[in-house]
mmCIF file of the N, C-alpha and C atoms, coordinates in Angstrom:
data_MODEL
# 
_entry.id   MODEL 
# 
loop_
_atom_site.group_PDB 
_atom_site.id 
_atom_site.type_symbol 
_atom_site.label_atom_id 
_atom_site.label_alt_id 
_atom_site.label_comp_id 
_atom_site.label_asym_id 
_atom_site.label_entity_id 
_atom_site.label_seq_id 
_atom_site.pdbx_PDB_ins_code 
_atom_site.Cartn_x 
_atom_site.Cartn_y 
_atom_site.Cartn_z 
_atom_site.occupancy 
_atom_site.B_iso_or_equiv 
_atom_site.pdbx_formal_charge 
_atom_site.auth_seq_id 
_atom_site.auth_comp_id 
_atom_site.auth_asym_id 
_atom_site.auth_atom_id 
_atom_site.pdbx_PDB_model_num 
ATOM 1   N N  . ILE A 1 1  ? -18.435 -37.069 -3.396  1.00 0.00 ? 1  ILE A N  1 
ATOM 2   C CA . ILE A 1 1  ? -18.036 -36.325 -2.017  1.00 0.00 ? 1  ILE A CA 1 
ATOM 3   C C  . ILE A 1 1  ? -17.452 -36.848 -1.176  1.00 0.00 ? 1  ILE A C  1 
ATOM 4   N N  . LYS A 1 2  ? -17.228 -38.156 -1.224  1.00 0.00 ? 2  LYS A N  1 
ATOM 5   C CA . LYS A 1 2  ? -16.540 -38.952 -0.177  1.00 0.00 ? 2  LYS A CA 1 
ATOM 6   C C  . LYS A 1 2  ? -14.970 -38.387 -0.280  1.00 0.00 ? 2  LYS A C  1 
ATOM 7   N N  . THR A 1 3  ? -14.465 -38.123 -1.691  1.00 0.00 ? 3  THR A N  1 
ATOM 8   C CA . THR A 1 3  ? -13.042 -38.042 -1.948  1.00 0.00 ? 3  THR A CA 1 
ATOM 9   C C  . THR A 1 3  ? -12.688 -36.536 -1.467  1.00 0.00 ? 3  THR A C  1 
ATOM 10  N N  . PHE A 1 4  ? -13.599 -35.659 -1.342  1.00 0.00 ? 4  PHE A N  1 
ATOM 11  C CA . PHE A 1 4  ? -13.686 -34.037 -0.923  1.00 0.00 ? 4  PHE A CA 1 
ATOM 12  C C  . PHE A 1 4  ? -13.767 -34.545 0.626   1.00 0.00 ? 4  PHE A C  1 
ATOM 13  N N  . VAL A 1 5  ? -14.075 -35.386 1.526   1.00 0.00 ? 5  VAL A N  1 
ATOM 14  C CA . VAL A 1 5  ? -14.085 -35.202 2.376   1.00 0.00 ? 5  VAL A CA 1 
ATOM 15  C C  . VAL A 1 5  ? -12.724 -35.735 2.837   1.00 0.00 ? 5  VAL A C  1 
ATOM 16  N N  . ILE A 1 6  ? -12.187 -36.300 2.709   1.00 0.00 ? 6  ILE A N  1 
ATOM 17  C CA . ILE A 1 6  ? -10.935 -37.178 2.711   1.00 0.00 ? 6  ILE A CA 1 
ATOM 18  C C  . ILE A 1 6  ? -9.957  -36.403 2.594   1.00 0.00 ? 6  ILE A C  1 
ATOM 19  N N  . GLY A 1 7  ? -10.191 -35.616 1.254   1.00 0.00 ? 7  GLY A N  1 
ATOM 20  C CA . GLY A 1 7  ? -9.451  -34.490 1.110   1.00 0.00 ? 7  GLY A CA 1 
ATOM 21  C C  . GLY A 1 7  ? -9.074  -33.268 1.946   1.00 0.00 ? 7  GLY A C  1 
ATOM 22  N N  . ARG A 1 8  ? -10.231 -33.210 2.659   1.00 0.00 ? 8  ARG A N  1 
ATOM 23  C CA . ARG A 1 8  ? -10.599 -32.000 3.466   1.00 0.00 ? 8  ARG A CA 1 
ATOM 24  C C  . ARG A 1 8  ? -9.430  -32.408 5.075   1.00 0.00 ? 8  ARG A C  1 
ATOM 25  N N  . LYS A 1 9  ? -10.412 -33.512 5.366   1.00 0.00 ? 9  LYS A N  1 
ATOM 26  C CA . LYS A 1 9  ? -9.050  -34.011 6.592   1.00 0.00 ? 9  LYS A CA 1 
ATOM 27  C C  . LYS A 1 9  ? -7.643  -33.786 6.094   1.00 0.00 ? 9  LYS A C  1 
ATOM 28  N N  . ASN A 1 10 ? -7.055  -34.476 5.180   1.00 0.00 ? 10 ASN A N  1 
ATOM 29  C CA . ASN A 1 10 ? -5.797  -33.987 4.631   1.00 0.00 ? 10 ASN A CA 1 
ATOM 30  C C  . ASN A 1 10 ? -5.209  -32.669 4.848   1.00 0.00 ? 10 ASN A C  1 
ATOM 31  N N  . TRP A 1 11 ? -6.162  -31.981 4.701   1.00 0.00 ? 11 TRP A N  1 
ATOM 32  C CA . TRP A 1 11 ? -5.609  -30.125 4.687   1.00 0.00 ? 11 TRP A CA 1 
ATOM 33  C C  . TRP A 1 11 ? -5.390  -29.815 6.107   1.00 0.00 ? 11 TRP A C  1 
ATOM 34  N N  . LEU A 1 12 ? -5.920  -30.334 6.453   1.00 0.00 ? 12 LEU A N  1 
ATOM 35  C CA . LEU A 1 12 ? -5.549  -29.980 7.872   1.00 0.00 ? 12 LEU A CA 1 
ATOM 36  C C  . LEU A 1 12 ? -4.102  -29.705 8.495   1.00 0.00 ? 12 LEU A C  1 
ATOM 37  N N  . PHE A 1 13 ? -3.405  -31.077 7.522   1.00 0.00 ? 13 PHE A N  1 
ATOM 38  C CA . PHE A 1 13 ? -2.065  -31.051 8.094   1.00 0.00 ? 13 PHE A CA 1 
ATOM 39  C C  . PHE A 1 13 ? -1.070  -30.300 7.257   1.00 0.00 ? 13 PHE A C  1 
ATOM 40  N N  . ALA A 1 14 ? -1.984  -29.275 6.083   1.00 0.00 ? 14 ALA A N  1 
ATOM 41  C CA . ALA A 1 14 ? -0.816  -28.022 5.754   1.00 0.00 ? 14 ALA A CA 1 
ATOM 42  C C  . ALA A 1 14 ? -0.353  -27.181 6.346   1.00 0.00 ? 14 ALA A C  1 
ATOM 43  N N  . ASN A 1 15 ? 1.016   -26.524 6.180   1.00 0.00 ? 15 ASN A N  1 
ATOM 44  C CA . ASN A 1 15 ? 1.606   -25.685 7.204   1.00 0.00 ? 15 ASN A CA 1 
ATOM 45  C C  . ASN A 1 15 ? 1.148   -24.669 6.842   1.00 0.00 ? 15 ASN A C  1 
ATOM 46  N N  . THR A 1 16 ? 0.853   -23.915 5.741   1.00 0.00 ? 16 THR A N  1 
ATOM 47  C CA . THR A 1 16 ? 0.816   -22.750 5.783   1.00 0.00 ? 16 THR A CA 1 
ATOM 48  C C  . THR A 1 16 ? -0.580  -22.624 5.071   1.00 0.00 ? 16 THR A C  1 
ATOM 49  N N  . GLY A 1 17 ? -1.103  -21.180 4.630   1.00 0.00 ? 17 GLY A N  1 
ATOM 50  C CA . GLY A 1 17 ? -2.713  -21.459 3.912   1.00 0.00 ? 17 GLY A CA 1 
ATOM 51  C C  . GLY A 1 17 ? -2.356  -21.311 2.443   1.00 0.00 ? 17 GLY A C  1 
ATOM 52  N N  . LYS A 1 18 ? -0.862  -20.671 1.958   1.00 0.00 ? 18 LYS A N  1 
ATOM 53  C CA . LYS A 1 18 ? -0.775  -21.031 0.325   1.00 0.00 ? 18 LYS A CA 1 
ATOM 54  C C  . LYS A 1 18 ? -0.480  -22.432 0.422   1.00 0.00 ? 18 LYS A C  1 
ATOM 55  N N  . GLY A 1 19 ? -0.006  -23.252 1.178   1.00 0.00 ? 19 GLY A N  1 
ATOM 56  C CA . GLY A 1 19 ? 0.178   -24.728 0.816   1.00 0.00 ? 19 GLY A CA 1 
ATOM 57  C C  . GLY A 1 19 ? -1.074  -25.274 1.167   1.00 0.00 ? 19 GLY A C  1 
ATOM 58  N N  . ALA A 1 20 ? -2.104  -25.207 1.745   1.00 0.00 ? 20 ALA A N  1 
ATOM 59  C CA . ALA A 1 20 ? -3.263  -25.557 1.670   1.00 0.00 ? 20 ALA A CA 1 
ATOM 60  C C  . ALA A 1 20 ? -4.090  -25.536 0.286   1.00 0.00 ? 20 ALA A C  1 
ATOM 61  N N  . GLN A 1 21 ? -3.739  -24.051 -0.368  1.00 0.00 ? 21 GLN A N  1 
ATOM 62  C CA . GLN A 1 21 ? -4.310  -23.917 -1.470  1.00 0.00 ? 21 GLN A CA 1 
ATOM 63  C C  . GLN A 1 21 ? -3.811  -24.532 -2.672  1.00 0.00 ? 21 GLN A C  1 
ATOM 64  N N  . ALA A 1 22 ? -2.479  -24.650 -2.330  1.00 0.00 ? 22 ALA A N  1 
ATOM 65  C CA . ALA A 1 22 ? -1.916  -25.462 -3.708  1.00 0.00 ? 22 ALA A CA 1 
ATOM 66  C C  . ALA A 1 22 ? -2.376  -26.766 -3.522  1.00 0.00 ? 22 ALA A C  1 
ATOM 67  N N  . SER A 1 23 ? -2.956  -27.386 -2.415  1.00 0.00 ? 23 SER A N  1 
ATOM 68  C CA . SER A 1 23 ? -3.015  -28.960 -2.372  1.00 0.00 ? 23 SER A CA 1 
ATOM 69  C C  . SER A 1 23 ? -4.297  -29.007 -2.915  1.00 0.00 ? 23 SER A C  1 
ATOM 70  N N  . ALA A 1 24 ? -5.288  -27.899 -2.345  1.00 0.00 ? 24 ALA A N  1 
ATOM 71  C CA . ALA A 1 24 ? -6.734  -27.637 -2.946  1.00 0.00 ? 24 ALA A CA 1 
ATOM 72  C C  . ALA A 1 24 ? -6.685  -27.948 -4.754  1.00 0.00 ? 24 ALA A C  1 
ATOM 73  N N  . THR A 1 25 ? -5.564  -27.038 -4.812  1.00 0.00 ? 25 THR A N  1 
ATOM 74  C CA . THR A 1 25 ? -5.778  -26.866 -6.376  1.00 0.00 ? 25 THR A CA 1 
ATOM 75  C C  . THR A 1 25 ? -5.239  -28.033 -7.592  1.00 0.00 ? 25 THR A C  1 
ATOM 76  N N  . ILE A 1 26 ? -4.575  -28.926 -6.633  1.00 0.00 ? 26 ILE A N  1 
ATOM 77  C CA . ILE A 1 26 ? -3.866  -30.165 -7.251  1.00 0.00 ? 26 ILE A CA 1 
ATOM 78  C C  . ILE A 1 26 ? -4.786  -31.226 -7.439  1.00 0.00 ? 26 ILE A C  1 
ATOM 79  N N  . TYR A 1 27 ? -5.558  -30.973 -6.017  1.00 0.00 ? 27 TYR A N  1 
ATOM 80  C CA . TYR A 1 27 ? -7.116  -31.669 -5.616  1.00 0.00 ? 27 TYR A CA 1 
ATOM 81  C C  . TYR A 1 27 ? -7.618  -31.969 -6.846  1.00 0.00 ? 27 TYR A C  1 
ATOM 82  N N  . SER A 1 28 ? -8.267  -30.224 -7.321  1.00 0.00 ? 28 SER A N  1 
ATOM 83  C CA . SER A 1 28 ? -9.317  -29.760 -7.738  1.00 0.00 ? 28 SER A CA 1 
ATOM 84  C C  . SER A 1 28 ? -8.867  -30.689 -9.523  1.00 0.00 ? 28 SER A C  1 
ATOM 85  N N  . ILE A 1 29 ? -7.604  -30.025 -9.678  1.00 0.00 ? 29 ILE A N  1 
ATOM 86  C CA . ILE A 1 29 ? -6.997  -31.011 -11.644 1.00 0.00 ? 29 ILE A CA 1 
ATOM 87  C C  . ILE A 1 29 ? -7.524  -32.129 -11.611 1.00 0.00 ? 29 ILE A C  1 
ATOM 88  N N  . ILE A 1 30 ? -6.959  -32.715 -10.212 1.00 0.00 ? 30 ILE A N  1 
ATOM 89  C CA . ILE A 1 30 ? -6.842  -34.692 -10.491 1.00 0.00 ? 30 ILE A CA 1 
ATOM 90  C C  . ILE A 1 30 ? -8.459  -34.864 -10.365 1.00 0.00 ? 30 ILE A C  1 
ATOM 91  N N  . GLU A 1 31 ? -9.443  -34.561 -9.824  1.00 0.00 ? 31 GLU A N  1 
ATOM 92  C CA . GLU A 1 31 ? -10.532 -34.806 -9.941  1.00 0.00 ? 31 GLU A CA 1 
ATOM 93  C C  . GLU A 1 31 ? -11.421 -34.321 -11.042 1.00 0.00 ? 31 GLU A C  1 
ATOM 94  N N  . THR A 1 32 ? -11.112 -33.442 -11.558 1.00 0.00 ? 32 THR A N  1 
ATOM 95  C CA . THR A 1 32 ? -11.718 -33.055 -12.758 1.00 0.00 ? 32 THR A CA 1 
ATOM 96  C C  . THR A 1 32 ? -11.404 -33.487 -13.654 1.00 0.00 ? 32 THR A C  1 
ATOM 97  N N  . ALA A 1 33 ? -9.946  -34.273 -13.800 1.00 0.00 ? 33 ALA A N  1 
ATOM 98  C CA . ALA A 1 33 ? -9.339  -35.043 -14.787 1.00 0.00 ? 33 ALA A CA 1 
ATOM 99  C C  . ALA A 1 33 ? -10.040 -36.240 -14.671 1.00 0.00 ? 33 ALA A C  1 
ATOM 100 N N  . LYS A 1 34 ? -10.354 -36.860 -13.447 1.00 0.00 ? 34 LYS A N  1 
ATOM 101 C CA . LYS A 1 34 ? -11.138 -38.012 -13.480 1.00 0.00 ? 34 LYS A CA 1 
ATOM 102 C C  . LYS A 1 34 ? -12.538 -38.368 -13.922 1.00 0.00 ? 34 LYS A C  1 
ATOM 103 N N  . SER A 1 35 ? -13.138 -37.275 -13.834 1.00 0.00 ? 35 SER A N  1 
ATOM 104 C CA . SER A 1 35 ? -14.442 -36.622 -13.965 1.00 0.00 ? 35 SER A CA 1 
ATOM 105 C C  . SER A 1 35 ? -14.977 -36.747 -15.460 1.00 0.00 ? 35 SER A C  1 
ATOM 106 N N  . TYR A 1 36 ? -13.567 -36.371 -16.389 1.00 0.00 ? 36 TYR A N  1 
ATOM 107 C CA . TYR A 1 36 ? -13.446 -36.310 -17.396 1.00 0.00 ? 36 TYR A CA 1 
ATOM 108 C C  . TYR A 1 36 ? -13.285 -37.620 -18.367 1.00 0.00 ? 36 TYR A C  1 
ATOM 109 N N  . GLY A 1 37 ? -12.666 -38.226 -17.458 1.00 0.00 ? 37 GLY A N  1 
ATOM 110 C CA . GLY A 1 37 ? -12.275 -39.555 -18.088 1.00 0.00 ? 37 GLY A CA 1 
ATOM 111 C C  . GLY A 1 37 ? -11.134 -39.793 -18.625 1.00 0.00 ? 37 GLY A C  1 
ATOM 112 N N  . LEU A 1 38 ? -10.227 -39.214 -17.924 1.00 0.00 ? 38 LEU A N  1 
ATOM 113 C CA . LEU A 1 38 ? -8.693  -39.387 -18.335 1.00 0.00 ? 38 LEU A CA 1 
ATOM 114 C C  . LEU A 1 38 ? -7.789  -39.776 -17.374 1.00 0.00 ? 38 LEU A C  1 
ATOM 115 N N  . SER A 1 39 ? -6.644  -40.445 -17.917 1.00 0.00 ? 39 SER A N  1 
ATOM 116 C CA . SER A 1 39 ? -5.706  -40.899 -17.056 1.00 0.00 ? 39 SER A CA 1 
ATOM 117 C C  . SER A 1 39 ? -5.139  -39.876 -16.415 1.00 0.00 ? 39 SER A C  1 
ATOM 118 N N  . VAL A 1 40 ? -5.082  -39.975 -14.946 1.00 0.00 ? 40 VAL A N  1 
ATOM 119 C CA . VAL A 1 40 ? -4.558  -38.560 -14.148 1.00 0.00 ? 40 VAL A CA 1 
ATOM 120 C C  . VAL A 1 40 ? -2.667  -38.421 -14.429 1.00 0.00 ? 40 VAL A C  1 
ATOM 121 N N  . GLU A 1 41 ? -2.411  -39.503 -14.351 1.00 0.00 ? 41 GLU A N  1 
ATOM 122 C CA . GLU A 1 41 ? -0.967  -39.292 -14.771 1.00 0.00 ? 41 GLU A CA 1 
ATOM 123 C C  . GLU A 1 41 ? -0.544  -38.472 -16.082 1.00 0.00 ? 41 GLU A C  1 
ATOM 124 N N  . LYS A 1 42 ? -1.323  -39.998 -16.887 1.00 0.00 ? 42 LYS A N  1 
ATOM 125 C CA . LYS A 1 42 ? -0.979  -39.083 -18.268 1.00 0.00 ? 42 LYS A CA 1 
ATOM 126 C C  . LYS A 1 42 ? -1.078  -37.299 -18.538 1.00 0.00 ? 42 LYS A C  1 
ATOM 127 N N  . TYR A 1 43 ? -2.365  -36.995 -17.727 1.00 0.00 ? 43 TYR A N  1 
ATOM 128 C CA . TYR A 1 43 ? -2.787  -36.038 -17.877 1.00 0.00 ? 43 TYR A CA 1 
ATOM 129 C C  . TYR A 1 43 ? -1.898  -35.052 -17.260 1.00 0.00 ? 43 TYR A C  1 
ATOM 130 N N  . LEU A 1 44 ? -1.354  -35.076 -16.298 1.00 0.00 ? 44 LEU A N  1 
ATOM 131 C CA . LEU A 1 44 ? -0.793  -34.214 -15.422 1.00 0.00 ? 44 LEU A CA 1 
ATOM 132 C C  . LEU A 1 44 ? 0.800   -33.876 -15.942 1.00 0.00 ? 44 LEU A C  1 
ATOM 133 N N  . VAL A 1 45 ? 1.027   -35.189 -16.945 1.00 0.00 ? 45 VAL A N  1 
ATOM 134 C CA . VAL A 1 45 ? 2.722   -34.765 -17.657 1.00 0.00 ? 45 VAL A CA 1 
ATOM 135 C C  . VAL A 1 45 ? 2.160   -34.173 -18.640 1.00 0.00 ? 45 VAL A C  1 
ATOM 136 N N  . TYR A 1 46 ? 1.199   -34.341 -19.419 1.00 0.00 ? 46 TYR A N  1 
ATOM 137 C CA . TYR A 1 46 ? 0.826   -33.173 -20.476 1.00 0.00 ? 46 TYR A CA 1 
ATOM 138 C C  . TYR A 1 46 ? 0.175   -31.823 -20.284 1.00 0.00 ? 46 TYR A C  1 
ATOM 139 N N  . LEU A 1 47 ? -0.364  -31.868 -18.901 1.00 0.00 ? 47 LEU A N  1 
ATOM 140 C CA . LEU A 1 47 ? -0.797  -30.604 -18.700 1.00 0.00 ? 47 LEU A CA 1 
ATOM 141 C C  . LEU A 1 47 ? 0.934   -29.880 -17.823 1.00 0.00 ? 47 LEU A C  1 
ATOM 142 N N  . MET A 1 48 ? 1.309   -30.123 -17.518 1.00 0.00 ? 48 MET A N  1 
ATOM 143 C CA . MET A 1 48 ? 2.985   -29.944 -17.098 1.00 0.00 ? 48 MET A CA 1 
ATOM 144 C C  . MET A 1 48 ? 3.801   -29.431 -18.244 1.00 0.00 ? 48 MET A C  1 
ATOM 145 N N  . ASN A 1 49 ? 3.399   -30.032 -19.197 1.00 0.00 ? 49 ASN A N  1 
ATOM 146 C CA . ASN A 1 49 ? 4.298   -29.724 -20.395 1.00 0.00 ? 49 ASN A CA 1 
ATOM 147 C C  . ASN A 1 49 ? 4.058   -28.799 -21.132 1.00 0.00 ? 49 ASN A C  1 
ATOM 148 N N  . GLY A 1 50 ? 2.153   -28.345 -21.205 1.00 0.00 ? 50 GLY A N  1 
ATOM 149 C CA . GLY A 1 50 ? 1.699   -27.763 -21.527 1.00 0.00 ? 50 GLY A CA 1 
ATOM 150 C C  . GLY A 1 50 ? 1.858   -26.433 -21.277 1.00 0.00 ? 50 GLY A C  1 
ATOM 151 N N  . LEU A 1 51 ? 1.886   -26.524 -19.918 1.00 0.00 ? 51 LEU A N  1 
ATOM 152 C CA . LEU A 1 51 ? 2.338   -25.123 -18.991 1.00 0.00 ? 51 LEU A CA 1 
ATOM 153 C C  . LEU A 1 51 ? 3.144   -24.301 -19.083 1.00 0.00 ? 51 LEU A C  1 
ATOM 154 N N  . SER A 1 52 ? 4.317   -25.235 -19.371 1.00 0.00 ? 52 SER A N  1 
ATOM 155 C CA . SER A 1 52 ? 5.950   -24.820 -19.486 1.00 0.00 ? 52 SER A CA 1 
ATOM 156 C C  . SER A 1 52 ? 6.216   -24.479 -21.153 1.00 0.00 ? 52 SER A C  1 
ATOM 157 N N  . ASN A 1 53 ? 5.192   -24.389 -21.986 1.00 0.00 ? 53 ASN A N  1 
ATOM 158 C CA . ASN A 1 53 ? 5.044   -24.031 -23.396 1.00 0.00 ? 53 ASN A CA 1 
ATOM 159 C C  . ASN A 1 53 ? 4.651   -22.548 -23.509 1.00 0.00 ? 53 ASN A C  1 
ATOM 160 N N  . GLU A 1 54 ? 5.385   -22.094 -23.695 1.00 0.00 ? 54 GLU A N  1 
ATOM 161 C CA . GLU A 1 54 ? 4.372   -20.385 -24.075 1.00 0.00 ? 54 GLU A CA 1 
ATOM 162 C C  . GLU A 1 54 ? 3.534   -20.291 -25.075 1.00 0.00 ? 54 GLU A C  1 
ATOM 163 N N  . THR A 1 55 ? 3.402   -20.767 -25.900 1.00 0.00 ? 55 THR A N  1 
ATOM 164 C CA . THR A 1 55 ? 2.288   -20.935 -27.100 1.00 0.00 ? 55 THR A CA 1 
ATOM 165 C C  . THR A 1 55 ? 1.150   -21.444 -26.620 1.00 0.00 ? 55 THR A C  1 
ATOM 166 N N  . THR A 1 56 ? 1.253   -22.477 -25.761 1.00 0.00 ? 56 THR A N  1 
ATOM 167 C CA . THR A 1 56 ? 0.127   -23.257 -25.610 1.00 0.00 ? 56 THR A CA 1 
ATOM 168 C C  . THR A 1 56 ? -1.188  -22.231 -25.033 1.00 0.00 ? 56 THR A C  1 
ATOM 169 N N  . SER A 1 57 ? -2.325  -22.564 -25.640 1.00 0.00 ? 57 SER A N  1 
ATOM 170 C CA . SER A 1 57 ? -3.469  -21.616 -24.913 1.00 0.00 ? 57 SER A CA 1 
ATOM 171 C C  . SER A 1 57 ? -3.630  -22.553 -23.625 1.00 0.00 ? 57 SER A C  1 
ATOM 172 N N  . ILE A 1 58 ? -4.082  -21.975 -22.581 1.00 0.00 ? 58 ILE A N  1 
ATOM 173 C CA . ILE A 1 58 ? -4.466  -22.902 -21.300 1.00 0.00 ? 58 ILE A CA 1 
ATOM 174 C C  . ILE A 1 58 ? -5.934  -23.316 -21.688 1.00 0.00 ? 58 ILE A C  1 
ATOM 175 N N  . GLU A 1 59 ? -7.025  -22.892 -22.801 1.00 0.00 ? 59 GLU A N  1 
ATOM 176 C CA . GLU A 1 59 ? -8.060  -23.406 -22.843 1.00 0.00 ? 59 GLU A CA 1 
ATOM 177 C C  . GLU A 1 59 ? -7.885  -24.964 -23.587 1.00 0.00 ? 59 GLU A C  1 
ATOM 178 N N  . ASP A 1 60 ? -6.583  -24.928 -24.469 1.00 0.00 ? 60 ASP A N  1 
ATOM 179 C CA . ASP A 1 60 ? -6.215  -26.207 -25.366 1.00 0.00 ? 60 ASP A CA 1 
ATOM 180 C C  . ASP A 1 60 ? -5.602  -27.275 -24.192 1.00 0.00 ? 60 ASP A C  1 
ATOM 181 N N  . ILE A 1 61 ? -5.352  -27.199 -22.878 1.00 0.00 ? 61 ILE A N  1 
ATOM 182 C CA . ILE A 1 61 ? -4.614  -28.299 -22.159 1.00 0.00 ? 61 ILE A CA 1 
ATOM 183 C C  . ILE A 1 61 ? -5.795  -28.435 -20.881 1.00 0.00 ? 61 ILE A C  1 
ATOM 184 N N  . MET A 1 62 ? -7.226  -28.060 -20.658 1.00 0.00 ? 62 MET A N  1 
ATOM 185 C CA . MET A 1 62 ? -7.847  -28.300 -19.724 1.00 0.00 ? 62 MET A CA 1 
ATOM 186 C C  . MET A 1 62 ? -8.625  -29.387 -20.078 1.00 0.00 ? 62 MET A C  1 
ATOM 187 N N  . PRO A 1 63 ? -9.071  -30.309 -18.841 1.00 0.00 ? 63 PRO A N  1 
ATOM 188 C CA . PRO A 1 63 ? -9.375  -31.460 -19.305 1.00 0.00 ? 63 PRO A CA 1 
ATOM 189 C C  . PRO A 1 63 ? -10.943 -31.587 -20.147 1.00 0.00 ? 63 PRO A C  1 
ATOM 190 N N  . TRP A 1 64 ? -11.534 -30.503 -20.468 1.00 0.00 ? 64 TRP A N  1 
ATOM 191 C CA . TRP A 1 64 ? -12.949 -30.621 -21.405 1.00 0.00 ? 64 TRP A CA 1 
ATOM 192 C C  . TRP A 1 64 ? -12.337 -30.333 -22.417 1.00 0.00 ? 64 TRP A C  1 
ATOM 193 N N  . SER A 1 65 ? -11.292 -29.779 -22.771 1.00 0.00 ? 65 SER A N  1 
ATOM 194 C CA . SER A 1 65 ? -10.948 -29.649 -23.990 1.00 0.00 ? 65 SER A CA 1 
ATOM 195 C C  . SER A 1 65 ? -10.999 -30.524 -25.444 1.00 0.00 ? 65 SER A C  1 
ATOM 196 N N  . LYS A 1 66 ? -11.623 -30.204 -26.573 1.00 0.00 ? 66 LYS A N  1 
ATOM 197 C CA . LYS A 1 66 ? -11.597 -31.078 -27.897 1.00 0.00 ? 66 LYS A CA 1 
ATOM 198 C C  . LYS A 1 66 ? -10.338 -31.662 -28.279 1.00 0.00 ? 66 LYS A C  1 
ATOM 199 N N  . SER A 1 67 ? -9.343  -30.764 -27.617 1.00 0.00 ? 67 SER A N  1 
ATOM 200 C CA . SER A 1 67 ? -8.145  -30.936 -28.561 1.00 0.00 ? 67 SER A CA 1 
ATOM 201 C C  . SER A 1 67 ? -7.007  -31.830 -27.802 1.00 0.00 ? 67 SER A C  1 
ATOM 202 N N  . LEU A 1 68 ? -7.571  -32.302 -26.908 1.00 0.00 ? 68 LEU A N  1 
ATOM 203 C CA . LEU A 1 68 ? -6.495  -33.293 -25.996 1.00 0.00 ? 68 LEU A CA 1 
ATOM 204 C C  . LEU A 1 68 ? -6.512  -34.571 -26.771 1.00 0.00 ? 68 LEU A C  1 
ATOM 205 N N  . PRO A 1 69 ? -5.340  -35.092 -26.462 1.00 0.00 ? 69 PRO A N  1 
ATOM 206 C CA . PRO A 1 69 ? -4.875  -36.571 -27.561 1.00 0.00 ? 69 PRO A CA 1 
ATOM 207 C C  . PRO A 1 69 ? -5.846  -37.351 -26.654 1.00 0.00 ? 69 PRO A C  1 
ATOM 208 N N  . GLU A 1 70 ? -6.263  -38.072 -27.895 1.00 0.00 ? 70 GLU A N  1 
ATOM 209 C CA . GLU A 1 70 ? -6.536  -39.483 -27.526 1.00 0.00 ? 70 GLU A CA 1 
ATOM 210 C C  . GLU A 1 70 ? -6.147  -40.443 -26.262 1.00 0.00 ? 70 GLU A C  1 
ATOM 211 N N  . ASP A 1 71 ? -4.984  -40.404 -26.536 1.00 0.00 ? 71 ASP A N  1 
ATOM 212 C CA . ASP A 1 71 ? -4.122  -41.487 -25.849 1.00 0.00 ? 71 ASP A CA 1 
ATOM 213 C C  . ASP A 1 71 ? -3.984  -40.827 -23.873 1.00 0.00 ? 71 ASP A C  1 
ATOM 214 N N  . LEU A 1 72 ? -4.507  -39.969 -23.720 1.00 0.00 ? 72 LEU A N  1 
ATOM 215 C CA . LEU A 1 72 ? -5.307  -39.238 -22.365 1.00 0.00 ? 72 LEU A CA 1 
ATOM 216 C C  . LEU A 1 72 ? -6.466  -40.062 -21.600 1.00 0.00 ? 72 LEU A C  1 
ATOM 217 N N  . LYS A 1 73 ? -6.918  -40.544 -22.515 1.00 0.00 ? 73 LYS A N  1 
ATOM 218 C CA . LYS A 1 73 ? -8.257  -41.286 -22.041 1.00 0.00 ? 73 LYS A CA 1 
ATOM 219 C C  . LYS A 1 73 ? -7.915  -42.341 -21.059 1.00 0.00 ? 73 LYS A C  1 
ATOM 220 N N  . VAL A 1 74 ? -8.721  -43.010 -20.729 1.00 0.00 ? 74 VAL A N  1 
ATOM 221 C CA . VAL A 1 74 ? -8.528  -44.269 -19.712 1.00 0.00 ? 74 VAL A CA 1 
ATOM 222 C C  . VAL A 1 74 ? -9.600  -44.949 -20.451 1.00 0.00 ? 74 VAL A C  1 
ATOM 223 N N  . GLN A 1 75 ? -8.638  -45.789 -20.515 1.00 0.00 ? 75 GLN A N  1 
ATOM 224 C CA . GLN A 1 75 ? -9.175  -47.181 -22.079 1.00 0.00 ? 75 GLN A CA 1 
ATOM 225 C C  . GLN A 1 75 ? -10.100 -47.875 -21.114 1.00 0.00 ? 75 GLN A C  1 
ATOM 226 N N  . SER A 1 76 ? -11.707 -47.752 -21.522 1.00 0.00 ? 76 SER A N  1 
ATOM 227 C CA . SER A 1 76 ? -12.564 -49.159 -20.700 1.00 0.00 ? 76 SER A CA 1 
ATOM 228 C C  . SER A 1 76 ? -12.333 -50.181 -21.079 1.00 0.00 ? 76 SER A C  1 
ATOM 229 N N  . LYS A 1 77 ? -12.818 -51.198 -20.225 1.00 0.00 ? 77 LYS A N  1 
ATOM 230 C CA . LYS A 1 77 ? -12.648 -52.668 -20.380 1.00 0.00 ? 77 LYS A CA 1 
ATOM 231 C C  . LYS A 1 77 ? -13.660 -53.468 -20.890 1.00 0.00 ? 77 LYS A C  1 
# 
């Protein structure tokens, strides 16, 4: 919940409704990746590459997909 409260405060400074929606979308993607134990930076690169490929199914690049590469997961200590 704390991260959503911080995000909500940051959205006050979005210049437009579309800007606020874009920020909320990115924020949601990041928090979902975290909740599935993914490295956010690696996942975002993987996601952008997948979105630029017309043959990639959207379901295959979602954080909950079973077909994600293992190297996207955060290594536990």
